[in-house]
Structure formats: C-alpha cells, structure tokens
C-alpha positions in Angstrom: 87.6 -87.8 174.9 88.2 -87.7 171.6 86.3 -84.5 170.6 88.5 -82.3 173.1 92.1 -83.4 171.9 91.0 -82.2 168.3 89.9 -79.7 169.7 92.8 -78.6 171.5 95.0 -79.7 168.3 92.5 -77.6 166.5 92.7 -74.9 168.5 96.7 -74.8 168.3 96.5 -75.2 164.8 94.9 -71.9 164.4 96.8 -70.3 167.5 100.3 -70.9 165.1 98.8 -70.0 162.3 97.7 -66.5 163.6 100.8 -65.9 165.2 102.6 -66.9 162.0 100.9 -64.0 160.3 101.9 -62.3 163.0 105.2 -62.6 162.2 104.7 -61.5 158.1 103.2 -58.6 159.1 106.1 -57.9 161.6 108.2 -58.2 158.9 106.1 -56.4 155.9 106.1 -53.3 158.1 110.7 -52.9 158.3 111.1 -49.4 157.4 112.0 -49.4 153.6 115.5 -48.4 152.6 116.6 -44.8 152.4 117.1 -43.8 148.6 120.4 -41.3 148.3 120.8 -39.9 145.3 124.5 -40.0 143.7 125.4 -37.4 140.6 128.5 -39.0 138.8 131.0 -36.6 136.6 134.1 -36.2 135.5 134.8 -34.4 138.8 134.0 -38.2 140.6 130.7 -38.8 142.9 127.9 -36.1 144.1 127.9 -36.6 146.9 131.3 -38.9 148.2 130.8 -39.3 151.3 127.3 -41.0 152.6 126.5 -40.8 156.1 124.8 -43.5 157.5 123.5 -45.3 160.7 125.3 -48.6 161.5 123.7 -51.4 160.1 121.0 -48.9 157.7 119.6 -49.9 154.7 120.3 -47.9 151.7 119.7 -47.8 148.0 122.0 -45.4 146.3 120.4 -44.4 142.9 123.9 -44.2 140.8 123.4 -41.6 137.5 126.1 -40.9 135.3 125.8 -37.4 133.6 126.7 -37.0 130.2 130.6 -35.7 129.2 133.7 -37.6 129.8 134.6 -39.6 132.8 136.5 -42.9 133.9 134.0 -43.4 136.0 131.7 -45.8 133.4 131.0 -48.3 136.2 131.1 -48.3 140.3 132.7 -51.0 142.5 132.2 -51.8 145.7 135.1 -54.4 146.4 133.6 -55.6 150.2 130.8 -56.7 148.7 132.5 -57.7 145.6 130.1 -56.3 143.6 130.5 -53.9 140.0 127.9 -52.3 138.3 128.2 -50.2 134.4 127.2 -46.9 134.6 125.2 -46.0 131.6 125.0 -42.6 130.9 121.6 -40.6 131.5 120.3 -43.6 133.0 119.7 -44.0 136.8 121.0 -47.3 137.9 119.6 -48.5 141.4 122.3 -50.3 144.1 121.4 -52.0 147.6 123.5 -51.9 149.8 123.6 -52.2 153.7 126.1 -50.2 155.6 128.4 -51.6 158.4 128.3 -51.2 161.8 131.1 -49.0 162.4 133.4 -47.0 159.5 132.9 -47.4 155.8 131.7 -48.9 152.9 133.8 -48.0 150.0 133.2 -47.5 146.3 134.8 -46.3 143.4 134.8 -45.9 139.3 136.7 -49.0 138.1 140.1 -48.1 137.7 139.8 -46.6 141.6 140.5 -42.7 140.5 137.4 -41.1 141.4 136.5 -42.7 144.9 133.4 -42.8 147.7 132.2 -44.0 150.8 129.6 -44.9 152.8 130.3 -43.6 156.5 128.9 -44.8 159.9 130.6 -43.1 162.4 
C-alpha cells in the first residue's frame, strides 16, 4: 500500500510536468508581431496610418531619412513612450493595437502625426 500512493504521486508529478511542457510549447507558437516599416522625413510618417486588427501585436520600424525634419523622436502619448530617431538608423517599437479606434503617435512637437487604426 505504500508503493501505490508513491507511484500515483510520481505519475501525477510526471503528468503535471508534461502538461506544463505542452503549455510552454503552445505559448512559443504564438504568432510573432507583424513588422511595419515607417519612413520618417520632413513630410512626416510614411505610412501615416497603419491598419491593424484588434489587439494585434506590431513591431513598427521607424527610419528617419536624411534631411531636415522635426521628427527627431516619435511619441506614443497613450503609452507614455518616446523613442529617439537617429538619422538613418532603424528604431523598433513594439506596440499592441487597441481593441478598436486608434493609437496615435507623433513627432516631439506634435506637428507630424500618425496612427495605428483598428476599423
């Protein structure tokens, strides 16, 4: 009778360990964020509107082009997030699209604007 509870305990522990392994495999297969390239120039963000699905994970890659622009940084006010945009260097910003509506971003002065829009 001592052997059976120990075997049951061991079998339960192995089963739980396997289930934990399955759960981590499921999490690992979650789709990677969609990458969106955005050019930044004196004219603004291109594209200025990024269409997205509700709660979609995005990685926006901002690249500031040579030349004068006030967009030396990008600001996501709703996320309290600001990233510097060095000229010619890609800057990756991970965001999650809203469930509906828009997630606005702009230059540090607010003159040049863009958005992640969910229809």
